[in-house]
LUMSE-692719 format. One record per residue: residue in three letters; x, y, z of N, C-alpha, C in turn. Coordinates in nm, 3 decimals, decimal comma. Layout:
N
+-----+---------+---------+---------+---------+----------+---------+---------+---------+---------+
:   r :  n_east : n_north :    n_up : ca_east : ca_north :   ca_up :  c_east : c_north :    c_up :
+-----+---------+---------+---------+---------+----------+---------+---------+---------+---------+
: ALA :       X :       Y :       Z :       X :        Y :       Z :       X :       Y :       Z :
...
+-----+---------+---------+---------+---------+----------+---------+---------+---------+---------+
% end
This chain:
165
+-----+---------+---------+---------+---------+----------+---------+---------+---------+---------+
:   r :  n_east : n_north :    n_up : ca_east : ca_north :   ca_up :  c_east : c_north :    c_up :
+-----+---------+---------+---------+---------+----------+---------+---------+---------+---------+
: MET :   1,495 :  -1,243 :  -1,473 :   1,370 :   -1,191 :  -1,423 :   1,294 :  -1,304 :  -1,356 :
: ASN :   1,245 :  -1,281 :  -1,238 :   1,161 :   -1,378 :  -1,171 :   1,018 :  -1,355 :  -1,219 :
: VAL :   0,973 :  -1,439 :  -1,312 :   0,844 :   -1,419 :  -1,376 :   0,730 :  -1,423 :  -1,275 :
: GLY :   0,735 :  -1,517 :  -1,181 :   0,629 :   -1,529 :  -1,080 :   0,618 :  -1,406 :  -0,994 :
: SER :   0,732 :  -1,351 :  -0,951 :   0,725 :   -1,237 :  -0,859 :   0,671 :  -1,111 :  -0,927 :
: ILE :   0,702 :  -1,091 :  -1,055 :   0,647 :   -0,973 :  -1,123 :   0,497 :  -0,988 :  -1,139 :
: GLY :   0,452 :  -1,109 :  -1,167 :   0,308 :   -1,133 :  -1,178 :   0,237 :  -1,112 :  -1,046 :
: GLU :   0,299 :  -1,161 :  -0,938 :   0,242 :   -1,141 :  -0,805 :   0,236 :  -0,992 :  -0,771 :
: TYR :   0,342 :  -0,920 :  -0,806 :   0,348 :   -0,777 :  -0,778 :   0,238 :  -0,703 :  -0,855 :
: ILE :   0,221 :  -0,738 :  -0,982 :   0,117 :   -0,674 :  -1,063 :  -0,020 :  -0,703 :  -1,002 :
: ARG :  -0,042 :  -0,827 :  -0,962 :  -0,171 :   -0,861 :  -0,900 :  -0,193 :  -0,780 :  -0,772 :
: GLN :  -0,090 :  -0,770 :  -0,687 :  -0,101 :   -0,692 :  -0,563 :  -0,137 :  -0,547 :  -0,593 :
: GLN :  -0,068 :  -0,490 :  -0,691 :  -0,094 :   -0,350 :  -0,727 :  -0,236 :  -0,334 :  -0,781 :
: ARG :  -0,281 :  -0,430 :  -0,861 :  -0,416 :   -0,424 :  -0,918 :  -0,520 :  -0,434 :  -0,807 :
: GLU :  -0,499 :  -0,528 :  -0,716 :  -0,595 :   -0,545 :  -0,605 :  -0,595 :  -0,424 :  -0,513 :
: GLN :  -0,478 :  -0,367 :  -0,492 :  -0,469 :   -0,247 :  -0,408 :  -0,542 :  -0,130 :  -0,473 :
: ALA :  -0,537 :  -0,123 :  -0,606 :  -0,607 :   -0,018 :  -0,680 :  -0,755 :  -0,049 :  -0,694 :
: LYS :  -0,796 :  -0,168 :  -0,649 :  -0,935 :   -0,210 :  -0,653 :  -0,991 :  -0,210 :  -0,795 :
: ILE :  -0,913 :  -0,267 :  -0,887 :  -0,962 :   -0,281 :  -1,024 :  -0,954 :  -0,428 :  -1,064 :
: SER :  -1,047 :  -0,467 :  -1,148 :  -1,052 :   -0,607 :  -1,190 :  -0,946 :  -0,634 :  -1,297 :
: LEU :  -0,922 :  -0,761 :  -1,320 :  -0,828 :   -0,803 :  -1,424 :  -0,876 :  -0,750 :  -1,560 :
: ARG :  -1,005 :  -0,759 :  -1,582 :  -1,064 :   -0,713 :  -1,708 :  -1,046 :  -0,560 :  -1,724 :
: GLN :  -1,066 :  -0,485 :  -1,616 :  -1,049 :   -0,339 :  -1,622 :  -0,903 :  -0,303 :  -1,652 :
: LEU :  -0,811 :  -0,373 :  -1,586 :  -0,669 :   -0,345 :  -1,610 :  -0,632 :  -0,382 :  -1,752 :
: SER :  -0,680 :  -0,493 :  -1,801 :  -0,646 :   -0,535 :  -1,936 :  -0,695 :  -0,431 :  -2,036 :
: SER :  -0,813 :  -0,375 :  -2,013 :  -0,867 :   -0,271 :  -2,101 :  -0,785 :  -0,143 :  -2,091 :
: ALA :  -0,753 :  -0,101 :  -1,968 :  -0,677 :    0,023 :  -1,948 :  -0,535 :   0,013 :  -2,003 :
: ALA :  -0,476 :  -0,106 :  -1,994 :  -0,338 :   -0,126 :  -2,038 :  -0,328 :  -0,162 :  -2,186 :
: GLY :  -0,439 :  -0,201 :  -2,245 :  -0,435 :   -0,242 :  -2,385 :  -0,368 :  -0,377 :  -2,403 :
: VAL :  -0,384 :  -0,464 :  -2,304 :  -0,327 :   -0,599 :  -2,307 :  -0,443 :  -0,696 :  -2,296 :
: SER :  -0,437 :  -0,805 :  -2,370 :  -0,550 :   -0,898 :  -2,366 :  -0,568 :  -0,956 :  -2,226 :
: ASN :  -0,694 :  -0,983 :  -2,194 :  -0,729 :   -1,038 :  -2,063 :  -0,658 :  -1,171 :  -2,037 :
: PRO :  -0,657 :  -1,267 :  -2,131 :  -0,588 :   -1,394 :  -2,105 :  -0,437 :  -1,376 :  -2,085 :
: TYR :  -0,375 :  -1,285 :  -2,165 :  -0,231 :   -1,263 :  -2,153 :  -0,198 :  -1,203 :  -2,016 :
: LEU :  -0,276 :  -1,106 :  -1,973 :  -0,254 :   -1,043 :  -1,843 :  -0,272 :  -1,146 :  -1,731 :
: SER :  -0,371 :  -1,231 :  -1,744 :  -0,393 :   -1,336 :  -1,645 :  -0,272 :  -1,429 :  -1,638 :
: GLN :  -0,216 :  -1,464 :  -1,753 :  -0,097 :   -1,550 :  -1,756 :   0,023 :  -1,482 :  -1,693 :
: ILE :   0,036 :  -1,352 :  -1,715 :   0,147 :   -1,277 :  -1,652 :   0,131 :  -1,283 :  -1,500 :
: GLU :   0,010 :  -1,254 :  -1,451 :  -0,015 :   -1,254 :  -1,307 :   0,010 :  -1,391 :  -1,244 :
: ARG :  -0,019 :  -1,498 :  -1,318 :   0,002 :   -1,633 :  -1,266 :   0,145 :  -1,682 :  -1,284 :
: GLY :   0,229 :  -1,598 :  -1,347 :   0,370 :   -1,634 :  -1,363 :   0,397 :  -1,727 :  -1,480 :
: LEU :   0,302 :  -1,737 :  -1,572 :   0,318 :   -1,827 :  -1,687 :   0,383 :  -1,758 :  -1,806 :
: ARG :   0,377 :  -1,625 :  -1,809 :   0,435 :   -1,547 :  -1,920 :   0,531 :  -1,444 :  -1,866 :
: ARG :   0,630 :  -1,414 :  -1,950 :   0,731 :   -1,313 :  -1,917 :   0,700 :  -1,188 :  -1,999 :
: PRO :   0,655 :  -1,080 :  -1,935 :   0,619 :   -0,959 :  -2,010 :   0,744 :  -0,882 :  -2,055 :
: SER :   0,734 :  -0,821 :  -2,172 :   0,842 :   -0,736 :  -2,222 :   0,837 :  -0,602 :  -2,148 :
: ALA :   0,941 :  -0,522 :  -2,166 :   0,945 :   -0,389 :  -2,105 :   0,829 :  -0,304 :  -2,157 :
: GLU :   0,796 :  -0,321 :  -2,284 :   0,685 :   -0,244 :  -2,343 :   0,552 :  -0,281 :  -2,278 :
: ILE :   0,529 :  -0,409 :  -2,258 :   0,405 :   -0,455 :  -2,193 :   0,402 :  -0,407 :  -2,048 :
: LEU :   0,517 :  -0,413 :  -1,980 :   0,522 :   -0,363 :  -1,842 :   0,487 :  -0,215 :  -1,837 :
: GLN :   0,534 :  -0,140 :  -1,936 :   0,502 :    0,003 :  -1,940 :   0,351 :   0,023 :  -1,956 :
: GLN :   0,289 :  -0,056 :  -2,042 :   0,144 :   -0,045 :  -2,063 :   0,068 :  -0,082 :  -1,934 :
: ILE :   0,116 :  -0,187 :  -1,867 :   0,052 :   -0,229 :  -1,742 :   0,068 :  -0,120 :  -1,635 :
: ALA :   0,187 :  -0,062 :  -1,628 :   0,211 :    0,046 :  -1,532 :   0,116 :   0,162 :  -1,557 :
: LYS :   0,096 :   0,196 :  -1,683 :   0,003 :    0,303 :  -1,718 :  -0,138 :   0,268 :  -1,673 :
: GLY :  -0,178 :   0,142 :  -1,697 :  -0,311 :    0,097 :  -1,655 :  -0,328 :   0,098 :  -1,504 :
: LEU :  -0,220 :   0,067 :  -1,432 :  -0,224 :    0,066 :  -1,285 :  -0,202 :   0,206 :  -1,226 :
: ARG :  -0,158 :   0,298 :  -1,311 :  -0,125 :    0,434 :  -1,268 :  -0,011 :   0,433 :  -1,168 :
: ILE :   0,090 :   0,352 :  -1,199 :   0,213 :    0,350 :  -1,119 :   0,329 :   0,374 :  -1,214 :
: SER :   0,444 :   0,395 :  -1,158 :   0,564 :    0,420 :  -1,237 :   0,607 :   0,292 :  -1,309 :
: ALA :   0,640 :   0,306 :  -1,436 :   0,694 :    0,193 :  -1,511 :   0,826 :   0,149 :  -1,447 :
: GLU :   0,900 :   0,244 :  -1,392 :   1,027 :    0,213 :  -1,326 :   1,006 :   0,114 :  -1,213 :
: ALA :   0,898 :   0,130 :  -1,138 :   0,869 :    0,038 :  -1,027 :   0,853 :  -0,104 :  -1,079 :
: LEU :   0,785 :  -0,120 :  -1,193 :   0,768 :   -0,253 :  -1,252 :   0,900 :  -0,305 :  -1,307 :
: TYR :   0,978 :  -0,218 :  -1,370 :   1,107 :   -0,260 :  -1,425 :   1,199 :  -0,312 :  -1,315 :
: VAL :   1,201 :  -0,242 :  -1,203 :   1,284 :   -0,283 :  -1,089 :   1,235 :  -0,418 :  -1,038 :
: GLN :   1,103 :  -0,430 :  -1,023 :   1,046 :   -0,555 :  -0,973 :   1,075 :  -0,671 :  -1,067 :
: ALA :   1,075 :  -0,642 :  -1,198 :   1,099 :   -0,746 :  -1,298 :   1,248 :  -0,776 :  -1,316 :
: GLY :   1,334 :  -0,693 :  -1,257 :   1,477 :   -0,714 :  -1,270 :   1,536 :  -0,652 :  -1,396 :
: ILE :   1,457 :  -0,571 :  -1,466 :   1,506 :   -0,503 :  -1,586 :   1,597 :  -0,387 :  -1,545 :
: LEU :   1,560 :  -0,318 :  -1,438 :   1,642 :   -0,209 :  -1,382 :   1,686 :  -0,249 :  -1,243 :
: GLU :   1,803 :  -0,202 :  -1,203 :   1,847 :   -0,223 :  -1,067 :   1,790 :  -0,112 :  -0,981 :
: ASP :   1,751 :  -0,149 :  -0,862 :   1,706 :   -0,047 :  -0,767 :   1,828 :   0,035 :  -0,731 :
: ARG :   1,817 :   0,167 :  -0,743 :   1,934 :    0,253 :  -0,727 :   1,995 :   0,249 :  -0,589 :
: ARG :   1,915 :   0,244 :  -0,488 :   1,968 :    0,244 :  -0,351 :   1,857 :   0,201 :  -0,256 :
: PRO :   1,895 :   0,161 :  -0,138 :   1,792 :    0,130 :  -0,040 :   1,706 :   0,254 :  -0,019 :
: ASP :   1,583 :   0,231 :   0,008 :   1,487 :    0,339 :   0,011 :   1,404 :   0,322 :   0,138 :
: SER :   1,353 :   0,429 :   0,188 :   1,275 :    0,422 :   0,311 :   1,134 :   0,372 :   0,288 :
: GLY :   1,098 :   0,345 :   0,165 :   0,962 :    0,302 :   0,135 :   0,875 :   0,415 :   0,086 :
: VAL :   0,929 :   0,537 :   0,089 :   0,852 :    0,653 :   0,045 :   0,814 :   0,639 :  -0,102 :
: ARG :   0,912 :   0,603 :  -0,185 :   0,885 :    0,589 :  -0,329 :   0,773 :   0,488 :  -0,354 :
: ALA :   0,785 :   0,373 :  -0,290 :   0,685 :    0,268 :  -0,311 :   0,547 :   0,314 :  -0,265 :
: ALA :   0,543 :   0,384 :  -0,152 :   0,415 :    0,431 :  -0,100 :   0,351 :   0,533 :  -0,195 :
: VAL :   0,431 :   0,626 :  -0,245 :   0,380 :    0,726 :  -0,338 :   0,331 :   0,658 :  -0,466 :
: LEU :   0,412 :   0,568 :  -0,520 :   0,377 :    0,501 :  -0,645 :   0,254 :   0,414 :  -0,631 :
: ALA :   0,232 :   0,358 :  -0,513 :   0,119 :    0,268 :  -0,493 :  -0,010 :   0,339 :  -0,457 :
: ASP :  -0,005 :   0,468 :  -0,426 :  -0,124 :    0,541 :  -0,383 :  -0,222 :   0,556 :  -0,500 :
: PRO :  -0,336 :   0,491 :  -0,495 :  -0,431 :    0,497 :  -0,606 :  -0,504 :   0,631 :  -0,618 :
: GLU :  -0,496 :   0,715 :  -0,515 :  -0,568 :    0,842 :  -0,519 :  -0,486 :   0,955 :  -0,580 :
: LEU :  -0,357 :   0,930 :  -0,607 :  -0,272 :    1,031 :  -0,668 :  -0,269 :   1,011 :  -0,819 :
: THR :  -0,265 :   1,120 :  -0,893 :  -0,250 :    1,109 :  -1,038 :  -0,104 :   1,082 :  -1,069 :
: GLU :  -0,076 :   1,040 :  -1,193 :   0,062 :    1,015 :  -1,233 :   0,145 :   1,142 :  -1,217 :
: ARG :   0,089 :   1,255 :  -1,253 :   0,161 :    1,384 :  -1,242 :   0,193 :   1,414 :  -1,096 :
: GLN :   0,096 :   1,395 :  -1,007 :   0,119 :    1,420 :  -0,864 :   0,228 :   1,329 :  -0,810 :
: LYS :   0,225 :   1,201 :  -0,851 :   0,329 :    1,107 :  -0,807 :   0,465 :   1,153 :  -0,855 :
: GLN :   0,471 :   1,194 :  -0,982 :   0,597 :    1,237 :  -1,041 :   0,653 :   1,358 :  -0,965 :
: VAL :   0,567 :   1,456 :  -0,938 :   0,612 :    1,578 :  -0,869 :   0,657 :   1,546 :  -0,726 :
: LEU :   0,579 :   1,464 :  -0,656 :   0,618 :    1,427 :  -0,519 :   0,753 :   1,357 :  -0,517 :
: LEU :   0,774 :   1,265 :  -0,612 :   0,902 :    1,193 :  -0,616 :   1,017 :   1,284 :  -0,655 :
: GLU :   0,992 :   1,380 :  -0,742 :   1,097 :    1,476 :  -0,778 :   1,137 :   1,559 :  -0,657 :
: ILE :   1,039 :   1,603 :  -0,580 :   1,068 :    1,681 :  -0,460 :   1,144 :   1,595 :  -0,359 :
: TYR :   1,096 :   1,473 :  -0,339 :   1,162 :    1,380 :  -0,246 :   1,307 :   1,357 :  -0,288 :
: GLU :   1,329 :   1,331 :  -0,416 :   1,466 :    1,307 :  -0,466 :   1,553 :   1,431 :  -0,448 :
: SER :   1,495 :   1,551 :  -0,467 :   1,575 :    1,672 :  -0,450 :   1,619 :   1,687 :  -0,304 :
: PHE :   1,531 :   1,652 :  -0,210 :   1,570 :    1,657 :  -0,070 :   1,680 :   1,556 :  -0,040 :
: ARG :   1,669 :   1,437 :  -0,098 :   1,772 :    1,335 :  -0,075 :   1,906 :   1,378 :  -0,134 :
: ARG :   1,903 :   1,439 :  -0,255 :   2,027 :    1,488 :  -0,316 :   2,088 :   1,599 :  -0,231 :
: GLU :   2,003 :   1,688 :  -0,180 :   2,050 :    1,798 :  -0,097 :   2,117 :   1,745 :   0,030 :
: LEU :   2,056 :   1,645 :   0,090 :   2,114 :    1,586 :   0,210 :   2,247 :   1,517 :   0,178 :
: ALA :   2,249 :   1,443 :   0,068 :   2,373 :    1,374 :   0,028 :   2,484 :   1,474 :   0,001 :
: ALA :   2,448 :   1,587 :  -0,061 :   2,548 :    1,689 :  -0,090 :   2,602 :   1,750 :   0,039 :
: SER :   2,515 :   1,774 :   0,137 :   2,561 :    1,834 :   0,261 :   2,646 :   1,734 :   0,341 :
: VAL :   2,612 :   1,608 :   0,334 :   2,691 :    1,505 :   0,403 :   2,827 :   1,491 :   0,337 :
: ALA :   2,828 :   1,503 :   0,203 :   2,955 :    1,491 :   0,129 :   3,042 :   1,614 :   0,147 :
: GLY :   2,986 :   1,720 :   0,209 :   3,066 :    1,839 :   0,237 :   3,086 :   1,929 :   0,117 :
: GLU :   2,992 :   1,929 :   0,025 :   3,004 :    2,019 :  -0,089 :   2,996 :   2,163 :  -0,041 :
: ALA :   3,036 :   2,254 :  -0,127 :   3,041 :    2,396 :  -0,093 :   2,907 :   2,445 :  -0,043 :
: GLU :   2,911 :   2,519 :   0,066 :   2,790 :    2,576 :   0,124 :   2,795 :   2,727 :   0,109 :
: PRO :   2,680 :   2,793 :   0,107 :   2,678 :    2,939 :   0,098 :   2,749 :   3,002 :   0,217 :
: ALA :   2,806 :   3,117 :   0,196 :   2,874 :    3,189 :   0,303 :   2,780 :   3,211 :   0,420 :
: GLY :   2,830 :   3,195 :   0,540 :   2,750 :    3,221 :   0,658 :   2,685 :   3,098 :   0,716 :
: ILE :   2,680 :   2,989 :   0,644 :   2,615 :    2,868 :   0,693 :   2,686 :   2,817 :   0,819 :
: GLU :   2,819 :   2,830 :   0,822 :   2,894 :    2,779 :   0,936 :   2,843 :   2,839 :   1,067 :
: SER :   2,810 :   2,968 :   1,064 :   2,764 :    3,034 :   1,186 :   2,617 :   3,007 :   1,210 :
: GLY :   2,548 :   2,954 :   1,109 :   2,406 :    2,926 :   1,123 :   2,319 :   3,045 :   1,092 :
: VAL :   2,381 :   3,159 :   1,055 :   2,303 :    3,279 :   1,025 :   2,344 :   3,331 :   0,888 :
: VAL :   2,248 :   3,341 :   0,800 :   2,274 :    3,396 :   0,668 :   2,161 :   3,490 :   0,634 :
: ALA :   2,196 :   3,610 :   0,596 :   2,096 :    3,706 :   0,553 :   2,053 :   3,671 :   0,411 :
: PRO :   1,943 :   3,728 :   0,363 :   1,898 :    3,699 :   0,227 :   2,011 :   3,722 :   0,126 :
: GLY :   2,021 :   3,634 :   0,029 :   2,124 :    3,647 :  -0,074 :   2,259 :   3,595 :  -0,029 :
: GLY :   2,267 :   3,529 :   0,087 :   2,394 :    3,472 :   0,133 :   2,489 :   3,576 :   0,189 :
: ILE :   2,437 :   3,692 :   0,233 :   2,521 :    3,799 :   0,287 :   2,538 :   3,778 :   0,437 :
: GLU :   2,661 :   3,785 :   0,482 :   2,690 :    3,771 :   0,625 :   2,629 :   3,888 :   0,702 :
: PRO :   2,584 :   3,865 :   0,826 :   2,533 :    3,976 :   0,907 :   2,639 :   4,084 :   0,920 :
: GLY :   2,596 :   4,208 :   0,904 :   2,687 :    4,322 :   0,915 :   2,750 :   4,363 :   0,784 :
: GLU :   2,749 :   4,275 :   0,681 :   2,802 :    4,312 :   0,549 :   2,700 :   4,398 :   0,477 :
: PRO :   2,746 :   4,491 :   0,394 :   2,649 :    4,572 :   0,320 :   2,573 :   4,487 :   0,220 :
: GLY :   2,442 :   4,506 :   0,216 :   2,356 :    4,436 :   0,121 :   2,343 :   4,516 :  -0,007 :
: PRO :   2,251 :   4,475 :  -0,095 :   2,234 :    4,543 :  -0,223 :   2,194 :   4,691 :  -0,208 :
: ASN :   2,127 :   4,723 :  -0,094 :   2,085 :    4,862 :  -0,074 :   2,192 :   4,944 :  -0,004 :
: GLY :   2,309 :   4,884 :   0,024 :   2,418 :    4,956 :   0,088 :   2,413 :   4,952 :   0,239 :
: GLN :   2,300 :   4,907 :   0,297 :   2,289 :    4,900 :   0,443 :   2,341 :   4,766 :   0,494 :
: ALA :   2,392 :   4,768 :   0,616 :   2,439 :    4,643 :   0,676 :   2,319 :   4,554 :   0,704 :
: SER :   2,336 :   4,424 :   0,677 :   2,226 :    4,330 :   0,703 :   2,219 :   4,300 :   0,851 :
: GLN :   2,099 :   4,258 :   0,895 :   2,080 :    4,223 :   1,034 :   2,114 :   4,076 :   1,054 :
: ALA :   2,142 :   4,040 :   1,179 :   2,177 :    3,901 :   1,210 :   2,063 :   3,806 :   1,180 :
: ASP :   1,937 :   3,855 :   1,193 :   1,824 :    3,765 :   1,168 :   1,785 :   3,761 :   1,021 :
: GLY :   1,854 :   3,836 :   0,937 :   1,825 :    3,834 :   0,795 :   1,702 :   3,914 :   0,756 :
: MET :   1,641 :   3,983 :   0,851 :   1,520 :    4,060 :   0,823 :   1,558 :   4,205 :   0,792 :
: ALA :   1,476 :   4,269 :   0,715 :   1,498 :    4,410 :   0,685 :   1,477 :   4,491 :   0,812 :
: PRO :   1,543 :   4,609 :   0,825 :   1,524 :    4,690 :   0,945 :   1,376 :   4,723 :   0,964 :
: GLY :   1,328 :   4,709 :   1,087 :   1,190 :    4,743 :   1,119 :   1,091 :   4,631 :   1,091 :
: VAL :   1,136 :   4,516 :   1,042 :   1,047 :    4,404 :   1,014 :   1,061 :   4,303 :   1,126 :
: ALA :   0,949 :   4,268 :   1,186 :   0,952 :    4,173 :   1,296 :   0,980 :   4,032 :   1,244 :
: ALA :   1,065 :   3,962 :   1,315 :   1,096 :    3,824 :   1,278 :   0,977 :   3,736 :   1,315 :
: PRO :   0,953 :   3,630 :   1,240 :   0,843 :    3,540 :   1,275 :   0,870 :   3,472 :   1,409 :
: ARG :   0,763 :   3,445 :   1,483 :   0,777 :    3,376 :   1,611 :   0,827 :   3,236 :   1,588 :
: ARG :   0,924 :   3,194 :   1,663 :   0,982 :    3,061 :   1,648 :   0,892 :   2,954 :   1,709 :
: ASP :   0,806 :   2,993 :   1,807 :   0,721 :    2,894 :   1,873 :   0,585 :   2,880 :   1,806 :
: ALA :   0,561 :   2,958 :   1,701 :   0,432 :    2,951 :   1,633 :   0,421 :   2,821 :   1,556 :
: ASN :   0,307 :   2,759 :   1,560 :   0,284 :    2,634 :   1,488 :   0,213 :   2,669 :   1,357 :
: PRO :   0,283 :   2,663 :   1,243 :   0,222 :    2,703 :   1,116 :   0,121 :   2,601 :   1,062 :
: VAL :   0,119 :   2,480 :   1,119 :   0,030 :    2,377 :   1,069 :  -0,093 :   2,371 :   1,157 :
: PRO :  -0,212 :   2,395 :   1,100 :  -0,333 :    2,386 :   1,184 :  -0,354 :   2,243 :   1,233 :
: GLU :  -0,405 :   2,234 :   1,354 :  -0,427 :    2,100 :   1,411 :  -0,569 :   2,058 :   1,399 :
+-----+---------+---------+---------+---------+----------+---------+---------+---------+---------+
% end
């Protein structure tokens, strides 16, 4: 573990969160002098202390473990994880949910690149609801439409911008 770099990282995170050393020490349940020594690279914090500091900083303990060399970073990352974890305006729960969603998208992409089984109809680019090929009978016994919409239902406009500007 590079003791200096973990201390520098903790200081950067604390300053980015705009909290004092004293506030962090109180929130983390770590003495002010000990936390100061960690930040200056004079002390090597245990995993338990890192977890308490992470809680006080409202960042992932995993981020501190990776920085401290306790955990290996799983793979190169686009910086999304670090940005989410460092955002002081997000709650821990919001960060956790965002990262879970992000990871699910990455897994989905990795699975499609690896060529795992895809639902029927993906090859043609058209799949009706439930993975039914166009023209095959659906649950109601009627043939599905190529656009996947029920008969008589207008398809959404493709040029519509769903995000307000």
